[in-house]
N, CA, C and O of each residue as an XYZ file, in Angstrom:
784
protein
N     110.176     78.424    100.645
C     109.400     79.541    101.090
C     108.882     80.333     99.907
O     107.707     80.696     99.870
N     109.745     80.604     98.942
C     109.383     81.325     97.754
C     108.306     80.660     96.936
O     107.410     81.303     96.389
N     108.435     79.246     96.866
C     107.428     78.427     96.167
C     106.102     78.552     96.876
O     105.075     78.714     96.217
N     106.081     78.483     98.201
C     104.874     78.544     98.916
C     104.158     79.936     98.698
O     102.934     80.029     98.606
N     105.022     81.008     98.623
C     104.507     82.369     98.420
C     103.908     82.413     96.993
O     102.788     82.887     96.801
N     104.670     81.911     95.998
C     104.093     81.971     94.606
C     102.804     81.118     94.470
O     101.897     81.475     93.717
N     102.741     80.012     95.193
C     101.510     79.174     95.134
C     100.341     79.981     95.695
O      99.231     79.978     95.163
N     100.642     80.666     96.782
C      99.536     81.476     97.433
C      99.115     82.603     96.499
O      97.922     82.879     96.370
N     100.075     83.264     95.840
C      99.679     84.294     94.922
C      98.878     83.791     93.788
O      97.913     84.443     93.391
N      99.223     82.659     93.236
C      98.500     81.963     92.184
C      97.046     81.708     92.650
O      96.080     82.023     91.955
N      96.940     81.107     93.889
C      95.627     80.772     94.454
C      94.765     81.978     94.645
O      93.543     81.909     94.519
N      95.431     83.146     94.967
C      94.710     84.358     95.277
C      94.295     85.151     94.076
O      93.719     86.229     94.222
N      94.567     84.653     92.885
C      94.187     85.338     91.638
C      92.618     85.507     91.603
O      92.099     86.416     90.955
N      91.911     84.621     92.307
C      90.465     84.696     92.325
C      90.003     86.047     92.916
O      88.900     86.508     92.622
N      90.857     86.674     93.750
C      90.519     87.942     94.432
C      90.395     89.092     93.433
O      89.790     90.116     93.752
N      90.969     88.941     92.204
C      90.961     90.064     91.227
C      89.522     90.356     90.759
O      89.263     91.447     90.251
N      88.603     89.427     90.915
C      87.234     89.685     90.443
C      86.443     90.509     91.356
O      85.353     90.951     90.992
N      86.953     90.762     92.599
C      86.282     91.629     93.583
C      86.768     93.046     93.543
O      87.978     93.273     93.532
N      85.877     94.015     93.521
C      86.300     95.363     93.497
C      86.516     95.949     94.893
O      87.172     96.977     95.065
N      85.931     95.250     95.899
C      86.024     95.760     97.201
C      85.977     94.552     98.258
O      85.646     93.424     97.892
N      86.281     94.807     99.419
C      86.158     93.768    100.507
C      84.696     93.327    100.625
O      84.414     92.140    100.788
N      83.761     94.292    100.541
C      82.364     93.972    100.630
C      81.843     93.027     99.523
O      81.016     92.147     99.760
N      82.385     93.261     98.274
C      82.085     92.317     97.183
C      82.580     90.914     97.519
O      81.900     89.919     97.266
N      83.796     90.857     98.103
C      84.336     89.569     98.523
C      83.359     88.897     99.550
O      82.993     87.734     99.378
N      82.968     89.594    100.549
C      82.012     89.024    101.548
C      80.710     88.607    100.873
O      80.173     87.545    101.190
N      80.180     89.428     99.933
C      78.981     89.096     99.268
C      79.005     87.755     98.509
O      77.979     87.107     98.300
N      80.213     87.380     98.114
C      80.326     86.107     97.399
C      79.998     84.876     98.295
O      79.728     83.786     97.790
N      80.029     85.076     99.600
C      79.676     84.036    100.572
C      78.235     84.065    100.958
O      77.715     83.077    101.476
N      77.579     85.153    100.725
C      76.147     85.312    101.133
C      75.224     84.708    100.099
O      75.385     84.928     98.898
N      74.233     83.926    100.587
C      73.305     83.208     99.723
C      71.937     83.943     99.781
O      71.654     84.684    100.722
N      71.091     83.705     98.723
C      69.750     84.322     98.787
C      68.972     83.872    100.038
O      68.131     84.614    100.546
N      69.244     82.703    100.512
C      68.562     82.201    101.750
C      69.007     83.046    102.984
O      68.203     83.338    103.869
N      70.250     83.409    103.012
C      70.730     84.269    104.090
C      70.008     85.620    104.123
O      69.607     86.098    105.183
N      69.846     86.245    102.898
C      69.154     87.470    102.775
C      67.668     87.335    103.163
O      67.060     88.241    103.734
N      67.143     86.212    102.839
C      65.666     85.986    103.105
C      65.429     85.967    104.581
O      64.486     86.589    105.068
N      66.284     85.250    105.320
C      66.053     85.123    106.794
C      66.628     86.329    107.577
O      66.021     86.774    108.551
N      67.739     86.831    107.173
C      68.348     87.912    107.915
C      67.817     89.310    107.575
O      67.808     90.229    108.393
N      67.371     89.411    106.302
C      66.812     90.669    105.829
C      67.766     91.876    105.915
O      67.320     93.023    105.894
N      69.023     91.622    106.008
C      70.116     92.695    106.106
C      71.335     92.225    105.422
O      71.898     91.175    105.730
N      71.736     93.026    104.482
C      73.011     92.765    103.758
C      74.194     92.926    104.794
O      75.147     92.150    104.732
N      74.145     93.890    105.713
C      75.153     94.155    106.663
C      75.311     92.957    107.643
O      76.431     92.576    107.985
N      74.211     92.392    108.072
C      74.244     91.198    108.987
C      74.786     90.061    108.303
O      75.595     89.340    108.886
N      74.393     89.804    107.019
C      74.848     88.678    106.187
C      76.371     88.773    106.016
O      77.076     87.772    106.142
N      76.883     90.009    105.721
C      78.318     90.163    105.562
C      79.092     89.899    106.860
O      80.167     89.299    106.867
N      78.494     90.375    107.952
C      79.139     90.192    109.223
C      79.275     88.664    109.584
O      80.298     88.231    110.115
N      78.238     87.902    109.284
C      78.338     86.444    109.472
C      79.302     85.763    108.538
O      79.942     84.781    108.915
N      79.422     86.283    107.282
C      80.371     85.732    106.344
C      81.785     86.104    106.784
O      82.710     85.307    106.627
N      81.966     87.326    107.342
C      83.295     87.754    107.779
C      83.808     86.877    108.967
O      85.001     86.609    109.110
N      82.837     86.458    109.794
C      83.269     85.548    110.920
C      83.586     84.157    110.510
O      84.074     83.368    111.318
N      83.323     83.829    109.276
C      83.667     82.548    108.694
C      82.644     81.521    108.815
O      82.954     80.343    108.639
N      81.434     81.865    109.105
C      80.251     80.879    109.260
C      79.675     80.470    107.919
O      78.926     79.495    107.857
N      80.002     81.193    106.810
C      79.441     80.883    105.514
C      80.403     80.246    104.579
O      80.093     80.093    103.397
N      81.557     79.867    105.044
C      82.632     79.331    104.208
C      83.231     78.062    104.786
O      83.462     77.945    105.989
N      83.473     77.120    103.894
C      84.069     75.918    104.390
C      85.614     76.052    104.508
O      86.261     75.251    105.182
N      86.182     77.069    103.847
C      87.606     77.359    103.888
C      87.890     78.570    104.757
O      87.166     78.846    105.714
N      88.957     79.295    104.417
C      89.446     80.477    105.157
C      88.659     81.677    104.656
O      88.496     81.840    103.447
N      88.214     82.440    105.472
C      87.608     83.767    105.229
C      88.628     84.883    105.612
O      89.029     85.011    106.769
N      89.002     85.634    104.649
C      90.041     86.660    104.912
C      89.458     87.883    105.651
O      88.329     88.320    105.427
N      90.294     88.381    106.522
C      90.014     89.686    107.176
C      90.173     90.784    106.140
O      90.673     90.534    105.044
N      89.744     92.026    106.482
C      89.807     93.124    105.582
C      91.324     93.384    105.253
O      91.676     93.551    104.085
N      92.181     93.416    106.258
C      93.572     93.714    106.066
C      94.220     92.636    105.164
O      94.913     92.935    104.192
N      93.956     91.362    105.544
C      94.543     90.289    104.762
C      94.093     90.259    103.299
O      94.881     89.983    102.395
N      92.756     90.561    103.084
C      92.249     90.640    101.773
C      93.006     91.698    100.973
O      93.429     91.406     99.855
N      93.196     92.920    101.495
C      93.830     93.939    100.742
C      95.376     93.601    100.586
O      95.982     93.952     99.574
N      95.942     92.965    101.533
C      97.394     92.614    101.426
C      97.583     91.576    100.303
O      98.492     91.691     99.481
N      96.677     90.535    100.289
C      96.878     89.484     99.269
C      96.510     89.984     97.886
O      97.142     89.581     96.910
N      95.488     90.867     97.762
C      95.124     91.464     96.506
C      96.243     92.282     95.984
O      96.539     92.188     94.793
N      96.889     93.075     96.772
C      98.048     93.869     96.391
C      99.167     93.008     95.890
O      99.794     93.340     94.885
N      99.445     91.891     96.569
C     100.477     90.941     96.125
C     100.154     90.357     94.750
O     101.058     90.191     93.931
N      98.874     90.039     94.477
C      98.538     89.481     93.222
C      98.674     90.504     92.132
O      99.141     90.180     91.041
N      98.267     91.771     92.401
C      98.374     92.828     91.413
C      99.857     93.156     91.123
O     100.211     93.468     89.986
N     100.702     93.085     92.136
C     102.107     93.321     92.000
C     102.743     92.241     91.135
O     103.601     92.538     90.304
N     102.342     91.026     91.319
C     102.879     89.947     90.499
C     102.496     90.058     89.045
O     103.288     89.717     88.166
N     101.314     90.521     88.779
C     100.812     90.630     87.429
C     101.209     91.922     86.715
O     101.511     91.936     85.522
N     101.196     92.995     87.484
C     101.541     94.337     86.943
C     102.594     94.976     87.881
O     102.252     95.808     88.721
N     103.800     94.603     87.739
C     104.854     95.126     88.692
C     105.039     96.604     88.537
O     105.117     97.151     87.437
N     105.110     97.262     89.750
C     105.243     98.743     89.723
C     106.631     99.157     89.407
O     106.847    100.257     88.899
N     107.612     98.290     89.697
C     109.029     98.592     89.406
C     109.350     97.903     88.084
O     109.265     96.683     87.949
N     109.705     98.696     87.160
C     110.079     98.132     85.796
C     111.546     97.705     85.797
O     112.389     98.370     86.398
N     111.839     96.626     85.141
C     113.219     96.208     85.027
C     113.959     97.120     84.067
O     113.378     97.706     83.153
N     115.243     97.219     84.301
C     116.057     98.107     83.456
C     116.116     97.573     82.045
O     115.879     96.383     81.835
N     116.421     98.408     81.074
C     116.719     98.059     79.773
C     118.132     98.470     79.426
O     118.545     99.584     79.748
N     118.850     97.637     78.807
C     120.270     97.976     78.397
C     120.149     98.817     77.160
O     119.441     98.450     76.222
N     120.860     99.991     77.142
C     120.841    100.900     76.012
C     121.816    100.516     74.975
O     121.675    100.939     73.828
N     122.786     99.750     75.294
C     123.954     99.472     74.387
C     123.739     98.178     73.589
O     124.580     97.804     72.771
N     122.637     97.512     73.824
C     122.437     96.200     73.151
C     122.246     96.412     71.641
O     121.535     97.314     71.198
N     122.918     95.531     70.866
C     122.786     95.480     69.389
C     123.360     96.741     68.682
O     123.012     97.026     67.536
N     124.234     97.476     69.378
C     124.835     98.664     68.671
C     126.268     98.370     68.438
O     126.928     97.655     69.191
N     126.735     98.952     67.356
C     128.154     98.800     66.956
C     128.868    100.138     67.354
O     128.340    101.226     67.122
N     130.052    100.017     67.945
C     130.752    101.222     68.419
C     132.080    101.331     67.746
O     132.861    100.380     67.728
N     132.350    102.525     67.173
C     133.654    102.892     66.714
C     134.512    103.488     67.721
O     135.734    103.348     67.667
N     133.892    104.191     68.699
C     134.575    104.930     69.791
C     134.944    103.884     70.868
O     134.097    103.114     71.320
N     136.231    103.883     71.264
C     136.719    102.983     72.310
C     136.004    103.227     73.689
O     135.653    102.290     74.405
N     135.812    104.545     74.012
C     135.119    104.835     75.290
C     133.682    104.226     75.326
O     133.280    103.670     76.348
N     132.956    104.326     74.271
C     131.600    103.830     74.265
C     131.681    102.299     74.272
O     130.841    101.691     74.935
N     132.604    101.631     73.602
C     132.802    100.213     73.676
C     132.961     99.741     75.115
O     132.288     98.823     75.582
N     133.906    100.430     75.809
C     134.159    100.015     77.208
C     132.976    100.351     78.106
O     132.736     99.581     79.037
N     132.242    101.384     77.926
C     131.089    101.683     78.770
C     129.953    100.646     78.452
O     129.219    100.207     79.337
N     129.861    100.305     77.207
C     128.847     99.230     76.829
C     129.150     97.952     77.584
O     128.236     97.308     78.099
N     130.377     97.586     77.656
C     130.760     96.332     78.409
C     130.409     96.464     79.900
O     130.068     95.473     80.546
N     130.495     97.704     80.454
C     130.266     97.894     81.870
C     128.875     98.266     82.215
O     128.548     98.413     83.393
N     127.993     98.434     81.176
C     126.627     98.940     81.502
C     125.857     97.961     82.378
O     125.402     98.353     83.452
N     125.694     96.732     81.979
C     124.903     95.773     82.767
C     125.516     95.647     84.179
O     124.793     95.884     85.147
N     126.732     95.309     84.344
C     127.296     95.149     85.716
C     127.144     96.412     86.595
O     127.008     96.274     87.810
N     127.162     97.634     86.028
C     126.882     98.803     86.798
C     125.404     98.955     87.111
O     125.046     99.497     88.157
N     124.593     98.512     86.272
C     123.081     98.655     86.528
C     122.675     97.669     87.686
O     121.838     97.988     88.531
N     123.279     96.527     87.675
C     122.856     95.507     88.735
C     123.727     95.598     89.980
O     123.462     94.895     90.956
N     124.753     96.435     89.979
C     125.531     96.578     91.213
C     126.683     95.629     91.365
O     127.238     95.513     92.457
N     127.055     94.960     90.333
C     128.246     94.076     90.419
C     129.520     94.837     90.210
O     130.595     94.369     90.585
N     129.419     96.005     89.615
C     130.650     96.821     89.292
C     130.337     98.260     89.518
O     129.227     98.743     89.291
N     131.412     98.959     89.998
C     131.246    100.441     90.186
C     132.286    101.063     89.304
O     133.460    100.698     89.369
N     131.873    102.002     88.476
C     132.795    102.716     87.539
C     132.750    104.182     87.747
O     131.668    104.762     87.842
N     133.921    104.825     87.825
C     134.027    106.235     87.828
C     134.684    106.662     86.501
O     135.772    106.197     86.160
N     134.009    107.547     85.765
C     134.551    108.104     84.506
C     135.186    109.425     84.786
O     134.544    110.321     85.335
N     136.488    109.577     84.405
C     137.086    110.905     84.373
C     136.917    111.499     82.978
O     137.243    110.881     81.964
N     136.399    112.709     82.971
C     136.094    113.334     81.634
C     136.676    114.819     81.561
O     136.445    115.654     82.435
N     137.368    115.035     80.559
C     137.828    116.411     80.245
C     137.187    116.808     78.906
O     137.285    116.087     77.913
N     136.547    117.946     78.913
C     135.906    118.356     77.681
C     136.024    119.935     77.634
O     136.434    120.606     78.582
N     135.627    120.431     76.451
C     135.782    121.912     76.237
C     134.405    122.422     75.768
O     133.658    121.772     75.037
N     134.144    123.642     76.256
C     132.884    124.341     75.861
C     133.075    124.876     74.409
O     134.160    124.810     73.831
N     131.979    125.398     73.873
C     132.095    125.891     72.445
C     133.187    126.976     72.265
O     133.814    127.078     71.210
N     133.380    127.735     73.273
C     134.380    128.843     73.227
C     135.748    128.356     73.715
O     136.660    129.175     73.834
N     135.932    127.080     73.999
C     137.277    126.572     74.334
C     137.657    126.503     75.775
O     138.832    126.283     76.068
N     136.754    126.674     76.695
C     137.066    126.614     78.091
C     136.926    125.161     78.581
O     135.932    124.484     78.316
N     137.924    124.732     79.279
C     137.989    123.316     79.723
C     137.093    123.054     80.960
O     137.014    123.876     81.873
N     136.464    121.954     80.956
C     135.621    121.501     82.106
C     136.058    120.046     82.384
O     136.174    119.249     81.453
N     136.293    119.707     83.636
C     136.697    118.386     84.105
C     135.641    117.863     85.082
O     134.976    118.611     85.798
N     135.528    116.502     85.064
C     134.592    115.963     86.056
C     134.891    114.406     86.262
O     135.493    113.717     85.438
N     134.416    113.980     87.404
C     134.408    112.539     87.714
C     132.921    112.143     87.802
O     132.151    112.747     88.549
N     132.545    111.145     87.044
C     131.154    110.742     86.872
C     130.964    109.358     87.474
O     131.717    108.437     87.161
N     129.964    109.204     88.337
C     129.552    107.920     88.810
C     128.647    107.281     87.778
O     127.474    107.643     87.684
N     129.170    106.319     86.988
C     128.489    105.750     85.857
C     127.121    105.151     86.258
O     126.096    105.404     85.624
N     127.156    104.358     87.322
C     125.931    103.740     87.799
C     124.882    104.717     88.129
O     123.726    104.492     87.771
N     125.197    105.825     88.806
C     124.225    106.800     89.151
C     123.687    107.477     87.866
O     122.474    107.648     87.741
N     124.580    107.875     86.887
C     124.120    108.465     85.681
C     123.179    107.565     84.888
O     122.244    108.055     84.255
N     123.411    106.271     84.914
C     122.560    105.311     84.242
C     121.145    105.348     84.752
O     120.186    105.207     83.993
N     121.023    105.545     86.089
C     119.727    105.615     86.724
C     118.999    106.906     86.365
O     117.779    106.904     86.200
N     119.715    107.978     86.248
C     119.027    109.298     86.116
C     119.040    109.841     84.708
O     118.443    110.889     84.458
N     119.667    109.204     83.817
C     119.755    109.736     82.430
C     119.532    108.643     81.347
O     119.912    107.484     81.514
N     118.915    109.064     80.262
C     118.775    108.063     79.129
C     120.057    108.090     78.372
O     120.468    109.109     77.817
N     120.707    106.897     78.360
C     122.015    106.749     77.666
C     121.859    106.298     76.200
O     122.860    106.233     75.487
N     120.694    105.999     75.748
C     120.574    105.555     74.375
C     121.143    106.565     73.370
O     121.933    106.171     72.513
N     120.762    107.892     73.444
C     121.284    108.790     72.496
C     122.882    108.852     72.576
O     123.549    109.040     71.559
N     123.408    108.699     73.723
C     124.902    108.697     73.907
C     125.477    107.494     73.220
O     126.427    107.615     72.447
N     124.927    106.348     73.481
C     125.475    105.078     72.837
C     125.246    105.081     71.360
O     125.993    104.414     70.644
N     124.261    105.788     70.845
C     123.953    105.837     69.450
C     124.821    106.905     68.775
O     124.864    106.980     67.547
N     125.497    107.713     69.555
C     126.441    108.734     69.013
C     125.708    110.060     68.738
O     126.312    110.959     68.153
N     124.455    110.217     69.129
C     123.772    111.507     68.836
C     124.063    112.578     69.879
O     123.938    113.772     69.603
N     124.463    112.138     71.109
C     124.785    113.123     72.137
C     126.154    112.734     72.761
O     126.591    111.586     72.680
N     126.793    113.716     73.368
C     128.031    113.450     74.047
C     127.779    113.369     75.530
O     126.799    113.892     76.061
N     128.736    112.669     76.195
C     128.685    112.642     77.654
C     129.181    114.107     78.120
O     130.257    114.561     77.730
N     128.402    114.740     78.897
C     128.761    116.143     79.269
C     128.880    116.235     80.776
O     128.047    115.691     81.501
N     129.945    116.944     81.271
C     130.065    117.123     82.663
C     128.926    117.995     83.285
O     128.412    118.944     82.693
N     128.595    117.586     84.506
C     127.484    118.291     85.253
C     127.956    118.727     86.629
O     128.769    118.020     87.225
N     127.502    119.830     87.159
C     127.888    120.222     88.434
C     127.413    119.285     89.519
O     127.865    119.367     90.660
N     126.480    118.371     89.159
C     126.005    117.395     90.157
C     126.875    116.072     90.174
O     126.615    115.178     90.980
N     127.821    115.976     89.345
C     128.784    114.805     89.315
C     129.573    114.766     90.554
O     129.579    115.707     91.348
N     130.268    113.630     90.730
C     131.183    113.425     91.920
C     132.098    114.606     92.145
O     132.183    115.173     93.234
N     132.786    114.955     91.060
C     133.698    116.065     91.109
C     133.517    116.897     89.747
O     133.419    116.338     88.655
N     133.483    118.222     89.915
C     133.253    119.009     88.722
C     134.177    120.286     88.868
O     134.258    120.878     89.944
N     134.829    120.661     87.803
C     135.653    121.871     87.824
C     135.627    122.630     86.469
O     136.016    122.076     85.441
N     135.208    123.784     86.480
C     135.256    124.686     85.331
C     136.546    125.522     85.402
O     136.698    126.372     86.278
N     137.425    125.275     84.507
C     138.767    125.914     84.562
C     138.784    127.372     84.376
O     139.679    128.030     84.906
N     137.833    127.952     83.641
C     137.808    129.371     83.364
C     137.222    130.111     84.567
O     137.817    131.076     85.047
N     136.022    129.653     85.075
C     135.382    130.381     86.170
C     135.874    129.912     87.516
O     135.603    130.602     88.499
N     136.553    128.831     87.647
C     136.997    128.340     88.887
C     135.913    127.642     89.755
O     136.127    127.333     90.928
N     134.756    127.414     89.125
C     133.699    126.805     89.836
C     133.982    125.343     89.979
O     134.254    124.654     88.996
N     133.917    124.836     91.263
C     134.109    123.441     91.519
C     133.078    122.868     92.498
O     132.647    123.555     93.424
N     132.701    121.648     92.292
C     131.698    121.051     93.198
C     132.210    119.635     93.541
O     132.860    118.982     92.724
N     131.910    119.199     94.720
C     132.122    117.839     95.213
C     130.797    117.311     95.687
O     130.179    117.897     96.576
N     130.343    116.211     95.110
C     128.998    115.619     95.494
C     129.154    114.189     95.809
O     129.895    113.479     95.130
N     128.479    113.736     96.820
C     128.381    112.292     97.036
C     127.280    111.753     96.232
O     126.392    112.502     95.825
N     127.285    110.488     95.979
C     126.222    109.836     95.173
C     125.810    108.631     95.998
O     126.340    108.384     97.081
N     124.825    107.865     95.447
C     124.305    106.637     96.006
C     125.446    105.654     96.199
O     125.351    104.810     97.090
N     126.491    105.711     95.441
C     127.548    104.690     95.482
C     128.835    105.153     96.208
O     129.559    104.363     96.813
N     129.074    106.463     96.112
C     130.351    107.009     96.656
C     130.135    108.148     97.642
O     129.224    108.961     97.486
N     130.964    108.191     98.627
C     131.108    109.320     99.550
C     132.309    110.083     99.112
O     133.410    109.538     99.040
N     132.113    111.348     98.817
C     133.222    112.137     98.262
C     133.511    113.272     99.165
O     132.602    113.903     99.706
N     134.841    113.558     99.348
C     135.289    114.721    100.116
C     136.401    115.428     99.390
O     137.161    114.825     98.632
N     136.484    116.743     99.639
C     137.510    117.542     99.015
C     138.771    117.483     99.816
O     138.728    117.638    101.037
N     139.910    117.262     99.171
C     141.191    117.131     99.901
C     142.137    118.181     99.466
O     142.305    118.440     98.275
N     142.779    118.810    100.462
C     143.833    119.760    100.183
C     145.044    119.378    101.002
O     144.940    119.351    102.229
N     146.216    119.074    100.392
C     147.384    118.694    101.047
C     148.361    119.910    101.105
O     148.872    120.329    100.066
N     148.609    120.452    102.267
C     149.424    121.664    102.352
C     150.908    121.437    101.977
O     151.581    122.279    101.384
N     151.360    120.222    102.375
C     152.802    119.961    102.152
C     153.130    119.890    100.660
O     154.224    120.299    100.272
N     152.240    119.393     99.816
C     152.502    119.278     98.418
C     151.706    120.283     97.547
O     151.834    120.287     96.323
N     150.861    121.156     98.216
C     150.008    122.076     97.542
C     149.186    121.427     96.474
O     149.141    121.909     95.342
N     148.510    120.302     96.820
C     147.710    119.556     95.850
C     146.250    119.635     96.297
O     145.923    119.444     97.468
N     145.402    119.919     95.338
C     143.972    119.881     95.608
C     143.406    118.607     94.841
O     143.929    118.210     93.800
N     142.368    118.028     95.391
C     141.772    116.925     94.735
C     140.573    116.432     95.535
O     140.185    117.012     96.549
N     139.997    115.323     95.032
C     138.860    114.737     95.693
C     139.275    113.335     96.169
O     140.121    112.662     95.580
N     138.630    112.949     97.258
C     138.821    111.617     97.779
C     137.430    110.889     97.765
O     136.468    111.324     98.397
N     137.391    109.757     97.005
C     136.046    109.081     96.956
C     136.214    107.680     97.671
O     137.213    106.966     97.579
N     135.113    107.415     98.371
C     135.107    106.065     99.079
C     133.760    105.397     98.672
O     132.671    105.962     98.774
N     133.944    104.163     98.209
C     132.746    103.392     97.773
C     131.962    102.960     98.946
O     132.516    102.401     99.893
N     130.639    103.207     98.921
C     129.773    102.888    100.061
C     129.489    101.396    100.092
O     128.777    100.921    100.976
């Protein structure tokens, strides 16, 4: 089925030379047609009905659908991902491990949650749980892998807690459903994450 589709796209490359459906129909119209019919509109209507072609004449919808498929095969709208950690040397063990997990997280073979504890400039602790795959989609990790920037907690991460202000957030992501958990018997607060 995929081979048949790719052969059709290859055959439909001829449609790239037409700027509109009317140009496509005009390719079937001959000077003799215009001489006798004396109307471009009538000549196009006859061509659209298939009387001027020995093969298949495409309808307007099919013409645009196939032209879109050809353009998508030549100029894809969705760009493939680029690995940020390729050809880099890491002294930091965390970056080494994240580099090993980058590709599997990007393609959905692996899901990784990073627990991070860091301190602000004035010494206040911030903790968070990061969905690595989600951050790879929304953030450029090249400066982090090159060591120019640090991984920093965000209030939009799965779990976020600022120890000085008491600000905490629980957010679900594309990969995880997160809920806040409080256990009265043990007086324990935390988050519960479930992979989707």
